[in-house]
C-alpha positions in Angstrom: -8.9 -3.0 0.5 -9.7 -3.2 4.3 -9.4 -0.1 6.4 -6.7 0.0 9.1 -6.3 3.3 11.0 -2.9 2.2 12.2 -1.6 1.6 8.6 -3.2 4.9 7.5 -1.4 6.8 10.2 1.9 5.1 9.3 1.4 5.8 5.6 0.6 9.5 6.4 3.8 9.8 8.4 5.9 8.3 5.6 4.3 10.5 3.0 5.0 13.6 5.2 8.7 12.6 5.4 8.8 12.3 1.6 6.8 15.5 1.1 8.8 17.8 3.4 11.8 18.4 1.2 9.6 18.5 -1.9 7.3 21.1 -0.4 10.3 23.2 0.6 12.0 22.8 -2.8 8.9 23.5 -4.9 8.2 26.6 -2.7 11.7 27.9 -3.3 11.6 27.1 -7.1 8.2 28.9 -7.5 9.8 32.1 -6.3 7.6 32.5 -3.2 9.9 30.8 -0.7 10.0 27.6 1.3 7.2 28.9 3.7 4.8 29.1 0.7 5.5 25.4 -0.2 4.9 24.3 3.4 1.6 26.3 3.7 0.4 24.8 0.5 1.2 21.2 1.6 -0.6 21.8 4.9 -3.7 23.7 3.8 -4.3 22.3 0.3 -3.3 18.8 1.5 -5.9 18.8 4.2 -8.8 20.3 2.3 -8.2 18.1 -0.8 -8.1 15.0 1.4 -11.4 16.0 3.1 -13.4 17.1 0.1 -11.7 15.4 -2.9 -13.0 12.4 -4.8 -10.1 10.0 -4.1 -9.5 8.2 -0.9 -5.8 7.9 -1.6 -4.8 11.2 -3.3 -2.2 13.3 -1.7 -2.1 17.0 -2.8 0.3 19.8 -2.5 2.9 21.8 -4.4 4.2 20.0 -7.5 6.8 20.3 -10.1 4.4 20.8 -12.9 2.7 23.6 -11.2 6.0 25.2 -10.3 6.9 25.2 -14.1 3.7 27.3 -14.7 4.2 29.6 -11.7 7.8 30.7 -12.5 6.9 33.0 -15.4 3.8 34.3 -13.5 6.1 35.3 -10.6 8.5 37.0 -13.0 5.7 39.0 -14.6 3.2 39.7 -11.8 5.2 39.2 -8.6 4.2 37.1 -5.5 0.9 38.9 -5.0 -0.1 38.1 -8.6 0.6 34.4 -8.0 -1.7 34.4 -4.9 -4.4 36.1 -6.9 -4.0 33.6 -9.8 -4.4 30.8 -7.3 -7.6 32.2 -5.9 -9.1 32.7 -9.4 -7.9 29.2 -10.4 -9.7 27.7 -7.4 -13.0 29.3 -8.5 -12.5 28.0 -12.0 -11.8 24.5 -10.9 -14.9 24.5 -8.7 -16.8 25.7 -11.7 -15.5 22.7 -13.7 -16.6 20.4 -11.0 -20.1 21.9 -10.9 -20.2 21.6 -14.7 -19.3 17.9 -14.3 -16.3 18.3 -16.6 -14.1 15.7 -14.7 -15.1 12.8 -17.0 -13.7 14.5 -20.1 -10.2 14.5 -18.7 -10.0 10.7 -19.4 -9.9 11.4 -23.1 -6.4 12.8 -23.2 -4.2 10.4 -25.2 -1.5 8.4 -23.4 1.2 9.8 -25.8 0.3 13.3 -24.7 0.6 12.4 -21.0 4.0 10.8 -21.6 5.3 13.7 -23.6 3.9 16.1 -21.0 5.6 14.2 -18.2 8.9 14.1 -20.0 8.8 17.9 -20.7 8.0 18.7 -17.1 10.9 16.6 -15.9 13.2 18.4 -18.3 12.0 21.8 -17.1 12.2 20.9 -13.4 15.7 19.7 -13.8 16.8 22.8 -15.7 15.1 25.0 -13.1 17.4 23.6 -10.4 20.6 24.4 -12.2 21.1 27.9 -10.5 20.5 26.4 -7.0 22.7 23.4 -7.6 25.5 25.6 -8.9 25.1 28.0 -5.9 24.6 31.1 -8.0 21.7 33.7 -7.7 18.9 32.9 -10.0 19.3 35.0 -13.2 16.4 37.2 -14.3 14.0 35.8 -16.9 11.2 33.3 -17.3 12.6 31.2 -20.2 14.1 28.2 -18.5 16.8 27.5 -21.2 18.0 31.1 -21.1 18.1 31.2 -17.3 20.0 27.9 -17.2 22.6 29.2 -19.7 23.2 32.4 -17.7 23.5 30.4 -14.5 26.2 28.2 -16.1 28.1 31.3 -17.3 28.0 32.8 -13.7 29.3 29.5 -12.3 32.2 29.3 -14.8 33.2 32.8 -13.8 33.0 32.1 -10.0 32.6 28.3 -9.3 30.8 27.3 -6.1 32.0 23.7 -5.7 30.5 23.4 -2.3 26.9 23.9 -3.5 27.5 21.7 -6.5 28.9 18.9 -4.3 25.9 19.0 -1.9 23.4 19.0 -4.7 25.0 16.1 -6.6 25.5 14.2 -3.3 21.8 14.5 -2.4 20.7 13.5 -5.8 23.1 10.5 -5.9 21.9 9.3 -2.4 18.3 9.6 -3.5 18.7 7.8 -6.8 21.1 5.1 -5.5 19.1 4.6 -2.4 15.8 4.2 -4.3 17.4 1.3 -6.2 18.9 -0.3 -3.1 16.0 0.1 -0.6 12.9 1.6 -2.3 10.9 1.6 1.0 13.3 4.0 2.7 12.6 7.8 2.2 16.2 8.7 1.2 15.2 12.3 0.3 14.9 13.3 4.0 18.0 11.2 4.9 20.0 13.0 2.2 18.8 16.4 3.2 19.5 15.8 6.9 23.0 14.6 6.0 23.7 17.6 3.8 22.4 20.0 6.5 24.6 18.3 9.1 27.7 18.5 6.9 27.1 22.2 6.2 26.7 23.0 9.9 29.6 20.9 11.2 32.1 22.2 8.6 30.6 25.7 8.6 30.2 25.7 4.8 29.3 29.4 4.2 29.2 28.8 0.5 26.1 26.6 1.0 23.4 29.2 1.5 20.6 28.0 3.8 16.8 28.5 3.4 16.8 31.2 6.0 14.3 32.2 8.6 10.9 30.6 8.5 7.8 31.8 10.4 6.9 29.5 13.3 3.4 28.8 12.1 0.9 29.6 9.3 0.1 33.3 8.7 -3.5 34.5 9.5 -5.8 34.1 6.5 -5.9 37.3 4.5 -7.1 38.7 1.1 -4.8 41.7 1.3 -2.9 40.5 -1.8 -5.9 41.0 -4.1 -5.6 43.9 -6.5 -9.0 44.3 -8.2 -7.6 46.4 -11.0 -5.2 43.5 -12.0 -7.9 40.8 -12.1 -8.5 41.1 -15.9 -4.8 40.7 -16.8 -4.5 37.7 -14.4 -7.4 35.8 -15.9 -5.4 34.1 -18.7 -2.7 32.7 -16.4 -5.4 31.6 -13.9 -7.1 29.6 -16.6 -3.7 27.9 -17.3 -3.2 27.1 -13.6 -6.8 25.8 -13.3 -6.4 23.6 -16.4 -3.1 22.1 -15.0 -4.6 21.7 -11.5 -7.5 19.7 -13.0 -5.4 17.7 -15.4 -2.6 16.7 -13.0 -5.0 15.9 -10.1 -7.2 13.6 -12.2 -4.2 11.9 -13.7 -2.8 11.3 -10.2 -6.2 9.9 -9.0 -6.2 7.5 -12.0 -2.8 6.3 -11.1 -4.0 5.6 -7.5 -6.9 3.6 -8.8 -4.7 1.6 -11.1 -2.4 0.7 -8.2 -5.3 -0.7 -6.1 -8.2 -3.1 -6.3 -11.6 -1.8 -5.5 -10.7 1.9 -5.3 -12.3 4.3 -7.8 -12.2 8.0 -7.6 -15.1 10.5 -8.4 -13.6 12.9 -11.0 -16.1 15.7 -10.4 -15.8 15.5 -6.6 -12.0 15.5 -7.0 -12.2 18.7 -9.0 -14.4 20.2 -6.3 -11.9 19.3 -3.5 -8.9 20.6 -5.6 -10.9 23.8 -6.2 -11.5 24.4 -2.5 -7.8 23.6 -1.8 -6.7 26.2 -4.3 -9.2 28.7 -3.1 -7.9 28.4 0.5 -4.1 28.0 0.0 -3.5 31.6 -1.2 -5.2 33.0 1.9 -2.3 31.5 3.9 0.4 32.5 1.5 0.4 29.2 -0.4 0.9 28.5 -4.1 -1.6 26.7 -6.3 -1.7 22.9 -5.6 -2.6 19.8 -7.5 -2.7 16.1 -6.7 0.9 14.8 -6.5 1.5 11.6 -8.3 4.8 10.7 -6.6 3.4 11.3 -3.0 0.1 9.5 -3.9 2.1 6.5 -5.1 4.1 6.5 -1.8 0.7 6.7 0.0 -0.7 3.6 -1.8 2.5 1.6 -1.5 2.8 2.1 2.2 -0.7 0.6 2.8 -3.1 3.6 2.9 -6.7 2.7 2.6 -8.6 5.9 3.5 -8.4 9.7 3.6 -6.9 9.5 7.1 -3.5 8.9 5.6 -3.5 12.1 3.5 -4.9 14.1 6.5 -2.1 12.7 8.7 0.5 13.8 6.1 -0.9 17.4 6.3 -1.1 17.3 10.2 2.6 16.1 10.5 3.7 18.9 8.2 1.7 21.4 10.3 3.5 20.2 13.4 6.9 20.7 11.6 5.8 24.2 10.6 4.9 25.1 14.2 7.6 23.2 16.1 10.7 22.7 13.9 11.0 25.8 11.7 14.3 26.8 13.2 15.8 23.5 12.2 14.2 23.5 8.7 15.6 27.0 8.1 19.2 25.6 8.2 18.7 23.3 5.2 21.0 24.3 2.3 19.2 25.5 -0.8 21.6 23.3 -2.8 20.4 20.3 -1.0 16.8 21.1 -2.0 18.0 21.6 -5.6 19.5 18.1 -5.4 16.2 16.7 -4.2 14.4 18.2 -7.2 17.1 17.1 -9.6 16.6 13.5 -8.5 12.8 13.9 -8.6 13.1 15.1 -12.2 15.2 12.1 -13.1 12.8 9.6 -11.5 9.9 11.2 -13.4 11.3 9.9 -16.6 10.1 6.3 -17.2 12.5 5.1 -19.9 10.5 1.9 -20.4 7.2 3.7 -20.9 8.8 6.2 -23.3 10.4 3.4 -25.3 7.1 1.5 -25.5 5.2 4.5 -26.5 7.7 5.3 -29.2 7.4 1.8 -30.6 3.6 1.7 -30.5 2.9 3.7 -33.6 4.7 6.5 -35.5 1.8 8.8 -34.6 2.2 8.1 -30.9 6.0 8.8 -31.1 5.4 12.0 -33.0 2.8 13.3 -30.5 5.1 12.4 -27.6 8.0 14.3 -29.0 5.9 17.3 -30.0 4.3 17.5 -26.6 7.7 17.3 -24.8 9.3 20.0 -27.0 6.3 22.3 -26.6 6.4 21.8 -22.8 10.1 22.9 -22.8 9.8 25.7 -25.3 6.3 27.1 -24.6 4.2 26.1 -21.6 2.3 23.1 -20.2 -1.2 24.1 -21.3 -0.1 25.0 -24.9 1.8 21.7 -24.9 -1.3 19.6 -24.0 -3.4 21.5 -26.6 -0.8 21.0 -29.3 -0.5 17.3 -28.4 -4.2 16.8 -28.3 -4.8 18.5 -31.6 -2.0 16.6 -33.4 -3.2 13.3 -31.9 -6.7 14.0 -33.1 -5.6 14.9 -36.6 -3.4 11.8 -36.9 -6.2 9.6 -35.5 -8.6 11.0 -38.1 -6.0 10.4 -40.8 -5.6 6.7 -39.6 -9.4 6.3 -39.7 -9.6 7.7 -43.2 -6.9 5.4 -44.4 -8.6 2.4 -42.9 -11.9 3.4 -44.4 -10.4 2.7 -47.8 -9.5 -0.8 -46.7 -12.9 -1.6 -45.4 -13.5 -4.5 -47.8 -11.6 -7.2 -46.0 -12.5 -10.8 -45.0 -14.0 -10.9 -41.5 -14.2 -14.7 -41.5 -14.0 -14.9 -37.8 -17.3 -13.2 -37.0 -20.4 -15.0 -36.0 -22.5 -15.5 -39.2 -25.2 -12.7 -39.2 -26.9 -11.3 -36.2 -28.2 -14.6 -34.7 -29.8 -13.6 -31.4 -30.4 -17.3 -30.7 -26.7 -17.9 -30.8 -26.0 -14.9 -28.5 -28.7 -16.1 -26.0 -27.2 -19.6 -26.0 -23.8 -18.1 -25.1 -25.2 -15.9 -22.4 -26.9 -19.0 -20.9 -23.5 -20.6 -20.8 -22.1 -17.4 -19.0 -20.1 -16.4 -22.2 -20.2 -13.0 -23.9 -18.8 -12.4 -27.4 -18.0 -8.7 -27.5 -17.4 -7.3 -31.0 -15.3 -4.2 -31.3 -16.1 -2.2 -34.4 -14.1 0.7 -35.8 -11.1 2.5 -34.3 -9.8 1.8 -30.8 -7.9 5.0 -30.1 -7.9 7.6 -27.3 -11.3 9.2 -28.2 -13.2 6.0 -28.0 -11.2 3.7 -25.8 -12.5 4.8 -22.4 -16.1 4.2 -23.4 -15.1 0.7 -24.4 -13.4 0.2 -21.0 -16.5 1.3 -19.0 -18.8 -1.0 -21.0 -16.5 -4.0 -20.9 -15.7 -3.9 -17.2 -19.3 -3.6 -16.2 -20.3 -7.1 -17.5 -22.0 -9.2 -14.9 -22.8 -12.9 -14.4 -20.2 -13.8 -17.0 -17.3 -16.2 -16.7 -15.7 -15.8 -20.1 -15.5 -12.7 -22.3 -14.5 -13.1 -26.0 -13.1 -10.0 -27.6 -13.8 -10.1 -31.4 -11.2 -7.8 -32.8 -11.3 -8.5 -36.5 -13.3 -5.3 -37.1 -11.0 -3.0 -35.2 -9.8 -0.6 -38.0 -7.0 1.1 -36.1 -5.5 1.1 -32.6 -3.1 3.5 -30.9 -1.1 3.3 -27.6 -4.0 4.7 -25.6 -6.4 2.0 -27.0 -3.8 -0.7 -26.3 -3.3 0.5 -22.7 -7.1 0.7 -22.1 -7.6 -2.8 -23.5 -4.8 -4.1 -21.3 -6.4 -2.4 -18.3 -9.8 -3.8 -19.0 -8.5 -7.4 -19.4 -6.6 -7.1 -16.1 -9.6 -5.8 -14.3 -11.8 -8.6 -15.6 -9.2 -11.2 -14.7 -9.0 -9.9 -11.1 -12.8 -10.5 -10.9 -12.2 -14.1 -12.0 -13.5 -13.5 -15.6 -11.4 -15.2 -18.3 -10.8 -13.0 -21.4 -10.2 -14.6 -24.8 -9.6 -12.9 -28.2 -10.2 -13.6 -31.8 -9.2 -12.1 -35.1 -6.3 -9.8 -34.0 -4.9 -8.4 -37.2 -1.2 -8.2 -38.0 -1.2 -4.4 -38.2 -2.6 -4.2 -34.6 0.1 -6.3 -33.0 2.8 -3.7 -32.8 0.8 -1.3 -30.7 -0.6 -4.1 -28.5 2.8 -5.7 -28.0 4.6 -2.4 -27.2 2.2 -1.5 -24.4 2.2 -5.1 -22.9 -1.4 -5.8 -23.9 -0.5 -8.7 -26.2 1.2 -10.6 -23.4 -2.0 -10.3 -21.3 -4.2 -11.3 -24.2 -2.0 -14.3 -25.0 -2.2 -15.6 -21.4 -2.5 -19.4 -21.3 -3.3 -19.7 -25.0 -6.4 -17.5 -25.0 -5.8 -15.9 -28.4 -7.7 -17.5 -31.3 -7.7 -16.8 -35.1 -11.5 -16.9 -35.4 -14.5 -16.4 -33.2 -15.9 -20.0 -33.6 -12.5 -21.2 -32.3 -12.7 -18.8 -29.4 -16.2 -20.0 -28.5 -15.0 -23.6 -28.6 -12.1 -22.6 -26.4 -14.4 -20.9 -23.9 -16.7 -23.9 -23.7 -13.7 -26.2 -23.2 -12.5 -23.9 -20.4 -15.9 -23.9 -18.6 -16.2 -27.7 -19.0 -12.8 -28.1 -17.5 -13.8 -26.0 -14.5 -17.0 -28.0 -14.1 -15.1 -31.3 -14.1 -12.6 -30.0 -11.6 -15.4 -28.7 -9.3 -17.2 -32.1 -9.5 -14.0 -33.9 -8.6 -13.4 -31.6 -5.6 -16.9 -32.2 -4.4 -16.6 -35.9 -4.8 -13.4 -36.1 -2.8 -14.4 -33.5 -0.2 -15.1 -35.2 3.3 -18.7 -35.3 4.5 -19.7 -33.5 7.7 -19.8 -36.9 9.5 -16.3 -37.8 8.3 -15.0 -34.4 9.4 -16.6 -34.8 12.8 -15.0 -38.3 13.1 -11.6 -36.8 12.5 
């Protein structure tokens, strides 16, 4: 990806427009107010962009973090949240120094999907009081708070607030399908604000006064006597900050060619961001997947885009706070309702549910735990259940170890292997399970092959494969194909096909008839492919004009 300062500046401006209503909304939802969301977007966004490990990551307040912060605010108050953010920043920096970033890659895809679904449900439910225009009921259980808000609305309906919230959500969701490149969130918020002002809709409560600038950095919120009781929630916040930031950075890598983040440096940057944000009254921050995706899609190629996003929001804080203060709270609730809906990838959920029964079970358990408990417990539960089911699958396959592997090369003939390498062919045999705990090591090994034109994946000895393994395999094949390396397969077993097909990996492996029943057939196919390329190259050289002919023309 070539660097273009002009495109980076434009991408940063676009992301800032998208981020403004989200920063305001998540600040309000967290319980610390819109100014806290803006301070987080500016301070954490700039520091994470400068010191993080991804060139394309955009950081700030997120829905997942808001879900964790709401009960902390209810129990410890705003000052407690700021202290938790400070401690979490120290913990994340410690994870970076311990080089723990690489281990985040081992979280199963089914856990990530269930985690995302659960977060979307919680974010949507958190917006119900704001969308209904009722004061947020006391409590930190989202289902209980939602039910009380509905009861209050039934007793005294606020149709103005509900209309604005649903209108904003509808514009965002409909506009995204019609013109995805247009940031309809800010368009909808401006329209809702204009309607509320022109028609003097007193029932649509505005954000209220905002400070014209960031507050001076201060540690006045720290209560030393409360540090012990705040350690547990700080660990939860740190774990979420690390997890979501690294997941977002992985998404950015997958959307580009040639970009690769440094997980430990990313943790260090996020730790600094969380260390600094509370000093300015900001809430804990993470890498934001939606804003990072917008950054990539609009052509960003360097950290300048994320820095521009933070700078534009800083200008808004200093110059436009009187205008921002007039935005109806119901409009922000509508923005977050639409955001929650767009977080749910129905196709991904359906594919994951079809992959294996174990993946479907882990997905549902993680989503339910996210809704009923909290995010950190949900990830732990999902990971433990996924591990137990994977071990069960390995144990079951061990009983079936005596099968006919007729597709493998006979014996360990190094002469045969050297002959293939001389022809720029590698026959890579995968032994044992290809599930979440082992798949990423396989990806690293496979995508680092050099001086090779054809890779043959010998899969007859794969004992079990889950959705994460299928996704990693698909990713590895696509990365090799982008480098001009052809991937062929042999010996895919019938019991592996469902997981591979549901995640789209089978379509990639079947590309142009590159799937074979046995390894010898795949080797013959690889040689035929290389021979065809050689014949084509010779024909092109034969018909290419000489320098003299070119000059004569």
